[in-house]
TITIKE-321764 format. One record per residue (C-alpha): x, y, z; residue number from 1; residue in one letter. Coordinates in steps of 0.05 Angstrom, whole numbers. Layout:
% TITIKE-321764
+--------+--------+--------+------+-------+
|   east |  north |     up | baro | pakol |
+--------+--------+--------+------+-------+
|      X |      Y |      Z |  NUM |     A |
...
+--------+--------+--------+------+-------+
% end
This chain:
% TITIKE-321764
+--------+--------+--------+------+-------+
|   east |  north |     up | baro | pakol |
+--------+--------+--------+------+-------+
|   2107 |   2062 |   3124 |    1 |     X |
|   2083 |   2093 |   3056 |    2 |     X |
|   2045 |   2165 |   3062 |    3 |     X |
|   1972 |   2153 |   3092 |    4 |     X |
|   1994 |   2118 |   3142 |    5 |     X |
|   1982 |   2137 |   3214 |    6 |     X |
|   2051 |   2165 |   3220 |    7 |     X |
|   2035 |   2214 |   3149 |    8 |     X |
|   1950 |   2226 |   3154 |    9 |     X |
|   1923 |   2259 |   3096 |   10 |     X |
|   1968 |   2236 |   3045 |   11 |     X |
|   1970 |   2172 |   3003 |   12 |     X |
|   2028 |   2140 |   2975 |   13 |     X |
|   2015 |   2088 |   2920 |   14 |     X |
|   2094 |   2056 |   2900 |   15 |     X |
|   2099 |   2054 |   2827 |   16 |     X |
|   2106 |   1964 |   2807 |   17 |     X |
|   2185 |   1970 |   2822 |   18 |     X |
|   2233 |   1958 |   2757 |   19 |     X |
|   2296 |   1895 |   2772 |   20 |     X |
|   2335 |   1950 |   2783 |   21 |     X |
|   2300 |   1992 |   2839 |   22 |     X |
|   2291 |   1909 |   2865 |   23 |     X |
|   2361 |   1910 |   2866 |   24 |     X |
|   2381 |   1983 |   2892 |   25 |     X |
|   2329 |   1983 |   2946 |   26 |     X |
|   2352 |   1910 |   2970 |   27 |     X |
|   2404 |   1931 |   3019 |   28 |     X |
|   2399 |   1963 |   3074 |   29 |     X |
|   2379 |   1947 |   3147 |   30 |     X |
|   2298 |   1941 |   3179 |   31 |     X |
|   2282 |   1974 |   3238 |   32 |     X |
|   2275 |   1928 |   3299 |   33 |     X |
|   2231 |   1917 |   3355 |   34 |     X |
|   2266 |   1972 |   3399 |   35 |     X |
|   2268 |   2026 |   3354 |   36 |     X |
|   2210 |   2060 |   3381 |   37 |     X |
|   2263 |   2062 |   3450 |   38 |     X |
|   2304 |   2115 |   3406 |   39 |     X |
|   2255 |   2166 |   3431 |   40 |     X |
|   2278 |   2160 |   3501 |   41 |     X |
|   2361 |   2165 |   3476 |   42 |     X |
|   2380 |   2237 |   3505 |   43 |     X |
|   2399 |   2282 |   3450 |   44 |     X |
|   2444 |   2339 |   3468 |   45 |     X |
|   2453 |   2398 |   3414 |   46 |     X |
|   2487 |   2469 |   3427 |   47 |     X |
|   2495 |   2523 |   3381 |   48 |     X |
|   2461 |   2582 |   3369 |   49 |     X |
|   2402 |   2590 |   3322 |   50 |     X |
|   2390 |   2516 |   3322 |   51 |     X |
|   2338 |   2499 |   3279 |   52 |     X |
|   2277 |   2455 |   3303 |   53 |     X |
|   2286 |   2367 |   3297 |   54 |     X |
|   2231 |   2348 |   3252 |   55 |     X |
|   2184 |   2287 |   3276 |   56 |     X |
|   2169 |   2257 |   3204 |   57 |     X |
|   2207 |   2255 |   3136 |   58 |     X |
|   2148 |   2292 |   3102 |   59 |     X |
|   2162 |   2354 |   3156 |   60 |     X |
|   2241 |   2356 |   3137 |   61 |     X |
|   2221 |   2397 |   3077 |   62 |     X |
|   2261 |   2343 |   3029 |   63 |     X |
|   2241 |   2340 |   2944 |   64 |     X |
|   2184 |   2294 |   2930 |   65 |     X |
|   2240 |   2244 |   2890 |   66 |     X |
|   2276 |   2240 |   2960 |   67 |     X |
|   2215 |   2225 |   2996 |   68 |     X |
|   2193 |   2175 |   2943 |   69 |     X |
|   2264 |   2148 |   2962 |   70 |     X |
|   2251 |   2135 |   3025 |   71 |     X |
|   2185 |   2102 |   3025 |   72 |     X |
|   2216 |   2049 |   2981 |   73 |     X |
|   2272 |   2039 |   3028 |   74 |     X |
|   2227 |   2026 |   3082 |   75 |     X |
|   2252 |   2090 |   3128 |   76 |     X |
|   2188 |   2098 |   3173 |   77 |     X |
|   2210 |   2142 |   3226 |   78 |     X |
|   2270 |   2189 |   3233 |   79 |     X |
|   2324 |   2167 |   3289 |   80 |     X |
|   2352 |   2221 |   3328 |   81 |     X |
|   2408 |   2234 |   3293 |   82 |     X |
|   2361 |   2239 |   3232 |   83 |     X |
|   2321 |   2283 |   3264 |   84 |     X |
|   2372 |   2331 |   3291 |   85 |     X |
|   2419 |   2334 |   3228 |   86 |     X |
|   2355 |   2335 |   3162 |   87 |     X |
|   2342 |   2404 |   3186 |   88 |     X |
|   2415 |   2434 |   3207 |   89 |     X |
|   2439 |   2413 |   3143 |   90 |     X |
|   2381 |   2437 |   3103 |   91 |     X |
|   2387 |   2505 |   3132 |   92 |     X |
|   2452 |   2518 |   3112 |   93 |     X |
|   2503 |   2502 |   3172 |   94 |     X |
|   2569 |   2468 |   3196 |   95 |     X |
|   2551 |   2408 |   3238 |   96 |     X |
|   2591 |   2358 |   3283 |   97 |     X |
|   2552 |   2299 |   3302 |   98 |     X |
|   2568 |   2249 |   3358 |   99 |     X |
|   2532 |   2189 |   3342 |  100 |     X |
|   2537 |   2115 |   3359 |  101 |     X |
|   2550 |   2065 |   3313 |  102 |     X |
|   2484 |   2046 |   3274 |  103 |     X |
|   2442 |   2102 |   3287 |  104 |     X |
|   2425 |   2119 |   3217 |  105 |     X |
|   2485 |   2180 |   3201 |  106 |     X |
|   2487 |   2160 |   3129 |  107 |     X |
|   2416 |   2183 |   3113 |  108 |     X |
|   2430 |   2238 |   3155 |  109 |     X |
|   2472 |   2282 |   3116 |  110 |     X |
|   2457 |   2245 |   3039 |  111 |     X |
|   2370 |   2255 |   3051 |  112 |     X |
|   2380 |   2339 |   3052 |  113 |     X |
|   2449 |   2343 |   3007 |  114 |     X |
|   2418 |   2306 |   2949 |  115 |     X |
|   2353 |   2339 |   2961 |  116 |     X |
|   2391 |   2409 |   2964 |  117 |     X |
|   2430 |   2389 |   2904 |  118 |     X |
|   2352 |   2380 |   2867 |  119 |     X |
|   2326 |   2439 |   2890 |  120 |     X |
|   2386 |   2489 |   2876 |  121 |     X |
|   2422 |   2459 |   2818 |  122 |     X |
|   2485 |   2484 |   2791 |  123 |     X |
|   2511 |   2473 |   2725 |  124 |     X |
|   2554 |   2405 |   2734 |  125 |     X |
|   2631 |   2407 |   2707 |  126 |     X |
|   2670 |   2350 |   2695 |  127 |     X |
|   2723 |   2337 |   2747 |  128 |     X |
|   2686 |   2382 |   2797 |  129 |     X |
|   2642 |   2348 |   2843 |  130 |     X |
|   2588 |   2392 |   2875 |  131 |     X |
|   2589 |   2334 |   2948 |  132 |     X |
|   2652 |   2301 |   2964 |  133 |     X |
|   2639 |   2247 |   3028 |  134 |     X |
|   2706 |   2219 |   3056 |  135 |     X |
|   2713 |   2163 |   3084 |  136 |     X |
|   2762 |   2116 |   3126 |  137 |     X |
|   2750 |   2048 |   3090 |  138 |     X |
|   2731 |   2027 |   3016 |  139 |     X |
|   2675 |   1983 |   3055 |  140 |     X |
|   2649 |   2042 |   3081 |  141 |     X |
|   2654 |   2084 |   3025 |  142 |     X |
|   2616 |   2028 |   2981 |  143 |     X |
|   2565 |   2021 |   3028 |  144 |     X |
|   2555 |   2099 |   3027 |  145 |     X |
|   2554 |   2101 |   2944 |  146 |     X |
|   2501 |   2044 |   2951 |  147 |     X |
|   2458 |   2089 |   3001 |  148 |     X |
|   2472 |   2162 |   2952 |  149 |     X |
|   2438 |   2117 |   2894 |  150 |     X |
|   2388 |   2094 |   2923 |  151 |     X |
|   2375 |   2164 |   2952 |  152 |     X |
|   2380 |   2189 |   2887 |  153 |     X |
|   2346 |   2138 |   2843 |  154 |     X |
|   2307 |   2159 |   2783 |  155 |     X |
|   2342 |   2228 |   2795 |  156 |     X |
|   2391 |   2262 |   2742 |  157 |     X |
|   2438 |   2259 |   2802 |  158 |     X |
|   2514 |   2227 |   2786 |  159 |     X |
|   2546 |   2195 |   2845 |  160 |     X |
|   2618 |   2174 |   2837 |  161 |     X |
|   2666 |   2131 |   2887 |  162 |     X |
|   2739 |   2131 |   2886 |  163 |     X |
|   2784 |   2078 |   2933 |  164 |     X |
|   2850 |   2039 |   2931 |  165 |     X |
|   2866 |   1977 |   2925 |  166 |     X |
|   2828 |   1979 |   2852 |  167 |     X |
|   2832 |   2000 |   2776 |  168 |     X |
|   2853 |   2078 |   2773 |  169 |     X |
|   2845 |   2079 |   2707 |  170 |     X |
|   2766 |   2050 |   2713 |  171 |     X |
|   2747 |   2098 |   2770 |  172 |     X |
|   2777 |   2149 |   2727 |  173 |     X |
|   2739 |   2136 |   2670 |  174 |     X |
|   2677 |   2147 |   2719 |  175 |     X |
|   2694 |   2206 |   2747 |  176 |     X |
|   2708 |   2243 |   2677 |  177 |     X |
|   2635 |   2236 |   2654 |  178 |     X |
|   2613 |   2280 |   2713 |  179 |     X |
|   2589 |   2268 |   2785 |  180 |     X |
|   2551 |   2305 |   2832 |  181 |     X |
|   2576 |   2271 |   2889 |  182 |     X |
|   2645 |   2238 |   2897 |  183 |     X |
|   2655 |   2194 |   2953 |  184 |     X |
|   2726 |   2174 |   2973 |  185 |     X |
|   2774 |   2145 |   3014 |  186 |     X |
|   2828 |   2198 |   3034 |  187 |     X |
|   2885 |   2165 |   2994 |  188 |     X |
|   2850 |   2161 |   2936 |  189 |     X |
|   2817 |   2221 |   2925 |  190 |     X |
|   2887 |   2260 |   2941 |  191 |     X |
|   2910 |   2214 |   2879 |  192 |     X |
|   2862 |   2244 |   2836 |  193 |     X |
|   2879 |   2318 |   2867 |  194 |     X |
|   2949 |   2315 |   2849 |  195 |     X |
|   2932 |   2300 |   2790 |  196 |     X |
|   2885 |   2352 |   2770 |  197 |     X |
|   2824 |   2301 |   2747 |  198 |     X |
|   2782 |   2329 |   2813 |  199 |     X |
|   2782 |   2397 |   2826 |  200 |     X |
|   2745 |   2430 |   2890 |  201 |     X |
|   2713 |   2494 |   2863 |  202 |     X |
|   2648 |   2478 |   2857 |  203 |     X |
|   2645 |   2435 |   2919 |  204 |     X |
|   2582 |   2462 |   2959 |  205 |     X |
|   2589 |   2407 |   3015 |  206 |     X |
|   2641 |   2370 |   3043 |  207 |     X |
|   2624 |   2310 |   3097 |  208 |     X |
|   2678 |   2274 |   3137 |  209 |     X |
|   2645 |   2212 |   3161 |  210 |     X |
|   2680 |   2163 |   3210 |  211 |     X |
|   2724 |   2233 |   3230 |  212 |     X |
|   2757 |   2191 |   3294 |  213 |     X |
|   2772 |   2128 |   3260 |  214 |     X |
|   2803 |   2176 |   3206 |  215 |     X |
|   2850 |   2200 |   3256 |  216 |     X |
|   2864 |   2131 |   3276 |  217 |     X |
|   2891 |   2105 |   3217 |  218 |     X |
|   2935 |   2158 |   3209 |  219 |     X |
|   2888 |   2203 |   3152 |  220 |     X |
|   2887 |   2275 |   3198 |  221 |     X |
|   2946 |   2301 |   3155 |  222 |     X |
|   2902 |   2279 |   3086 |  223 |     X |
|   2836 |   2311 |   3119 |  224 |     X |
|   2872 |   2375 |   3133 |  225 |     X |
|   2898 |   2377 |   3050 |  226 |     X |
|   2829 |   2374 |   3025 |  227 |     X |
|   2801 |   2418 |   3070 |  228 |     X |
|   2854 |   2471 |   3065 |  229 |     X |
|   2866 |   2453 |   2985 |  230 |     X |
|   2882 |   2511 |   2944 |  231 |     X |
|   2820 |   2494 |   2894 |  232 |     X |
|   2768 |   2501 |   2954 |  233 |     X |
|   2701 |   2529 |   2944 |  234 |     X |
|   2707 |   2586 |   2998 |  235 |     X |
|   2626 |   2578 |   3015 |  236 |     X |
|   2620 |   2500 |   3025 |  237 |     X |
|   2581 |   2471 |   3078 |  238 |     X |
|   2626 |   2423 |   3129 |  239 |     X |
|   2592 |   2368 |   3154 |  240 |     X |
|   2633 |   2324 |   3208 |  241 |     X |
|   2615 |   2259 |   3232 |  242 |     X |
|   2640 |   2219 |   3289 |  243 |     X |
|   2620 |   2163 |   3346 |  244 |     X |
|   2669 |   2192 |   3389 |  245 |     X |
|   2684 |   2258 |   3402 |  246 |     X |
|   2770 |   2264 |   3426 |  247 |     X |
|   2811 |   2328 |   3430 |  248 |     X |
|   2843 |   2321 |   3351 |  249 |     X |
|   2771 |   2324 |   3334 |  250 |     X |
|   2744 |   2378 |   3370 |  251 |     X |
|   2806 |   2417 |   3345 |  252 |     X |
|   2788 |   2403 |   3274 |  253 |     X |
|   2715 |   2433 |   3285 |  254 |     X |
|   2744 |   2483 |   3317 |  255 |     X |
|   2795 |   2498 |   3257 |  256 |     X |
|   2739 |   2473 |   3199 |  257 |     X |
|   2674 |   2489 |   3215 |  258 |     X |
|   2634 |   2563 |   3216 |  259 |     X |
|   2577 |   2576 |   3267 |  260 |     X |
|   2570 |   2504 |   3272 |  261 |     X |
|   2520 |   2461 |   3306 |  262 |     X |
|   2539 |   2406 |   3360 |  263 |     X |
|   2487 |   2348 |   3364 |  264 |     X |
|   2507 |   2287 |   3405 |  265 |     X |
|   2458 |   2223 |   3405 |  266 |     X |
|   2462 |   2180 |   3467 |  267 |     X |
|   2521 |   2177 |   3513 |  268 |     X |
|   2583 |   2197 |   3462 |  269 |     X |
|   2636 |   2132 |   3457 |  270 |     X |
|   2586 |   2089 |   3494 |  271 |     X |
|   2556 |   2023 |   3469 |  272 |     X |
|   2488 |   2007 |   3438 |  273 |     X |
|   2443 |   1974 |   3502 |  274 |     X |
|   2406 |   1932 |   3449 |  275 |     X |
|   2472 |   1888 |   3445 |  276 |     X |
|   2472 |   1842 |   3502 |  277 |     X |
|   2548 |   1830 |   3526 |  278 |     X |
|   2576 |   1777 |   3552 |  279 |     X |
|   2652 |   1772 |   3572 |  280 |     X |
|   2691 |   1707 |   3592 |  281 |     X |
|   2754 |   1690 |   3618 |  282 |     X |
|   2785 |   1658 |   3573 |  283 |     X |
|   2874 |   1645 |   3574 |  284 |     X |
|   2903 |   1648 |   3496 |  285 |     X |
|   2906 |   1576 |   3502 |  286 |     X |
|   2839 |   1558 |   3515 |  287 |     X |
|   2804 |   1623 |   3459 |  288 |     X |
|   2792 |   1560 |   3403 |  289 |     X |
|   2764 |   1513 |   3444 |  290 |     X |
|   2718 |   1565 |   3470 |  291 |     X |
|   2697 |   1595 |   3400 |  292 |     X |
|   2688 |   1521 |   3370 |  293 |     X |
|   2641 |   1512 |   3429 |  294 |     X |
|   2607 |   1579 |   3421 |  295 |     X |
|   2593 |   1564 |   3346 |  296 |     X |
|   2569 |   1497 |   3362 |  297 |     X |
|   2511 |   1529 |   3391 |  298 |     X |
|   2499 |   1586 |   3336 |  299 |     X |
|   2549 |   1597 |   3274 |  300 |     X |
|   2508 |   1646 |   3230 |  301 |     X |
|   2516 |   1715 |   3216 |  302 |     X |
|   2579 |   1719 |   3262 |  303 |     X |
|   2634 |   1764 |   3258 |  304 |     X |
|   2698 |   1743 |   3298 |  305 |     X |
|   2748 |   1797 |   3311 |  306 |     X |
|   2829 |   1786 |   3313 |  307 |     X |
|   2887 |   1820 |   3326 |  308 |     X |
|   2928 |   1801 |   3273 |  309 |     X |
|   2922 |   1788 |   3193 |  310 |     X |
|   2962 |   1721 |   3198 |  311 |     X |
|   2908 |   1707 |   3261 |  312 |     X |
|   2851 |   1718 |   3215 |  313 |     X |
|   2867 |   1671 |   3159 |  314 |     X |
|   2891 |   1618 |   3203 |  315 |     X |
|   2830 |   1618 |   3243 |  316 |     X |
|   2787 |   1621 |   3173 |  317 |     X |
|   2821 |   1558 |   3157 |  318 |     X |
|   2811 |   1525 |   3228 |  319 |     X |
|   2740 |   1545 |   3229 |  320 |     X |
|   2724 |   1515 |   3152 |  321 |     X |
|   2758 |   1445 |   3172 |  322 |     X |
|   2714 |   1439 |   3240 |  323 |     X |
|   2655 |   1449 |   3184 |  324 |     X |
|   2638 |   1515 |   3199 |  325 |     X |
|   2637 |   1552 |   3134 |  326 |     X |
|   2686 |   1617 |   3143 |  327 |     X |
|   2717 |   1674 |   3108 |  328 |     X |
|   2760 |   1738 |   3131 |  329 |     X |
|   2773 |   1799 |   3110 |  330 |     X |
|   2833 |   1847 |   3117 |  331 |     X |
|   2882 |   1891 |   3099 |  332 |     X |
|   2929 |   1848 |   3059 |  333 |     X |
|   2871 |   1814 |   3020 |  334 |     X |
|   2860 |   1839 |   2955 |  335 |     X |
|   2796 |   1889 |   2945 |  336 |     X |
|   2762 |   1832 |   2902 |  337 |     X |
|   2772 |   1780 |   2955 |  338 |     X |
|   2747 |   1830 |   3002 |  339 |     X |
|   2679 |   1853 |   2967 |  340 |     X |
|   2667 |   1769 |   2956 |  341 |     X |
|   2686 |   1751 |   3025 |  342 |     X |
|   2633 |   1812 |   3043 |  343 |     X |
|   2578 |   1782 |   2992 |  344 |     X |
|   2594 |   1717 |   3017 |  345 |     X |
|   2576 |   1728 |   3088 |  346 |     X |
|   2519 |   1772 |   3067 |  347 |     X |
|   2483 |   1721 |   3034 |  348 |     X |
|   2492 |   1672 |   3078 |  349 |     X |
|   2541 |   1616 |   3046 |  350 |     X |
|   2593 |   1643 |   3091 |  351 |     X |
|   2563 |   1634 |   3162 |  352 |     X |
|   2622 |   1670 |   3190 |  353 |     X |
|   2669 |   1721 |   3177 |  354 |     X |
|   2731 |   1734 |   3214 |  355 |     X |
|   2759 |   1798 |   3211 |  356 |     X |
|   2815 |   1842 |   3232 |  357 |     X |
|   2799 |   1923 |   3262 |  358 |     X |
|   2796 |   1943 |   3180 |  359 |     X |
|   2731 |   1918 |   3184 |  360 |     X |
|   2703 |   1946 |   3258 |  361 |     X |
|   2680 |   2013 |   3232 |  362 |     X |
|   2623 |   2032 |   3184 |  363 |     X |
|   2605 |   1954 |   3164 |  364 |     X |
|   2518 |   1955 |   3146 |  365 |     X |
|   2500 |   1883 |   3148 |  366 |     X |
|   2436 |   1866 |   3158 |  367 |     X |
|   2452 |   1792 |   3184 |  368 |     X |
|   2504 |   1795 |   3240 |  369 |     X |
|   2476 |   1764 |   3297 |  370 |     X |
|   2539 |   1761 |   3340 |  371 |     X |
|   2605 |   1800 |   3350 |  372 |     X |
|   2661 |   1756 |   3381 |  373 |     X |
|   2716 |   1786 |   3405 |  374 |     X |
|   2777 |   1735 |   3405 |  375 |     X |
|   2820 |   1788 |   3414 |  376 |     X |
|   2807 |   1837 |   3447 |  377 |     X |
|   2819 |   1918 |   3424 |  378 |     X |
|   2879 |   1950 |   3467 |  379 |     X |
|   2825 |   2015 |   3459 |  380 |     X |
|   2751 |   2015 |   3489 |  381 |     X |
|   2728 |   2058 |   3433 |  382 |     X |
|   2754 |   1996 |   3382 |  383 |     X |
|   2704 |   1955 |   3427 |  384 |     X |
|   2646 |   1998 |   3418 |  385 |     X |
|   2655 |   2003 |   3351 |  386 |     X |
|   2659 |   1933 |   3345 |  387 |     X |
|   2600 |   1911 |   3365 |  388 |     X |
|   2558 |   1951 |   3342 |  389 |     X |
|   2565 |   1918 |   3280 |  390 |     X |
|   2503 |   1875 |   3313 |  391 |     X |
|   2438 |   1909 |   3352 |  392 |     X |
|   2433 |   1959 |   3283 |  393 |     X |
|   2374 |   2011 |   3282 |  394 |     X |
|   2329 |   1980 |   3347 |  395 |     X |
|   2355 |   1907 |   3334 |  396 |     X |
|   2362 |   1851 |   3385 |  397 |     X |
|   2442 |   1835 |   3379 |  398 |     X |
|   2493 |   1792 |   3418 |  399 |     X |
|   2570 |   1811 |   3436 |  400 |     X |
|   2613 |   1759 |   3473 |  401 |     X |
|   2684 |   1780 |   3492 |  402 |     X |
|   2751 |   1745 |   3510 |  403 |     X |
|   2783 |   1771 |   3560 |  404 |     X |
|   2859 |   1749 |   3577 |  405 |     X |
|   2879 |   1778 |   3644 |  406 |     X |
|   2954 |   1776 |   3621 |  407 |     X |
|   2942 |   1809 |   3559 |  408 |     X |
|   2877 |   1853 |   3564 |  409 |     X |
|   2886 |   1884 |   3643 |  410 |     X |
|   2897 |   1954 |   3617 |  411 |     X |
|   2824 |   1962 |   3585 |  412 |     X |
|   2783 |   1934 |   3647 |  413 |     X |
|   2771 |   2001 |   3675 |  414 |     X |
|   2740 |   2024 |   3611 |  415 |     X |
|   2692 |   1964 |   3599 |  416 |     X |
|   2666 |   1967 |   3671 |  417 |     X |
|   2649 |   2035 |   3658 |  418 |     X |
|   2612 |   2005 |   3583 |  419 |     X |
|   2578 |   1947 |   3613 |  420 |     X |
|   2550 |   1989 |   3672 |  421 |     X |
|   2527 |   2041 |   3626 |  422 |     X |
|   2491 |   2004 |   3583 |  423 |     X |
|   2455 |   1969 |   3640 |  424 |     X |
|   2498 |   1900 |   3631 |  425 |     X |
|   2527 |   1851 |   3689 |  426 |     X |
|   2598 |   1862 |   3699 |  427 |     X |
|   2630 |   1791 |   3717 |  428 |     X |
|   2671 |   1798 |   3783 |  429 |     X |
|   2738 |   1780 |   3751 |  430 |     X |
|   2730 |   1852 |   3711 |  431 |     X |
|   2721 |   1885 |   3771 |  432 |     X |
|   2788 |   1858 |   3805 |  433 |     X |
|   2832 |   1866 |   3746 |  434 |     X |
+--------+--------+--------+------+-------+
% end
């Protein structure tokens, strides 16, 4: 709550009347849910030498007043575990490798201390020489980080820019050439700008790799290396890596690019959120459509349905729309403008159901996702964890339903049993015998 509430005794904060800009910019984001207090019981593992002490409140985080003001306007009351541990590590100038389950507040964990540092220790802004570079695997996640950064930098002089593929290079270049303190980018488009020398890294003080495991899955490991080892990269920058899982390749990259770093793991790395009620049905491929209609007939609002193929996404969206469930879809073959429109329609409730391929399974923070349905199961358990993490975020209740086809999905059965057991869910008998 605002300063002066029981969490912040001794100080009083009166928020100014919000402008239209403020109302728009602070309307996004997720309010912490009824189980938010349970976050205090999540196991936290921190390793490294001389690790800074975690914070308990945003006001004890040594953040600039304008950042604290925007934290309050955003409705953030108590830091999440990843924020408690990461903010002091980043503020103290250390490199960081952080693993935390999706929906745990990672974006604010790196943006708050970074933006505060830029304000506390201002460097002259040079055109095409960003002071912060944040790399994320998908356009949607990049846009989301951009909106969060604008929110926390509101009414400061900091300039935030974004570059991603699938849209006009010229328009993005016009924005970048005006100068940006912070550039948020997808790897391929960032390297386009770098190869044309529109962006160089001489002034880069912070490099953030967000969803680093996802970037590996999507084949961006070479791009990440090119960025990190670029000839123009400022030697004394801080590197921060965030990941929901910690595979060997990420461990190697951490060893390669992070200096004297702190490792933070929140909860069981790669585990699923216990605030999501998971239900698994045994359904063969011919029975999936009728089972989906049955489930949506009970409650369709705020449902994401994950499918395997782009063609399947479009087909299912058309089929459900004919059955009077307003449905849209998002996948890699849709134009960027179509993807953004689909997300807008889903967020504002004009479309009750969003059909998605795995392009949308990570990083999307949408307030009203009540239900995630795995129409087609993913082949890897990490993708299952990320998909169901679209709901039950920041302590809110969520629901995930999955269609398990014994012929096709047998390989994931043992991992699925572990995930269900680890998050205290009921394991159906057919899964144990698979």
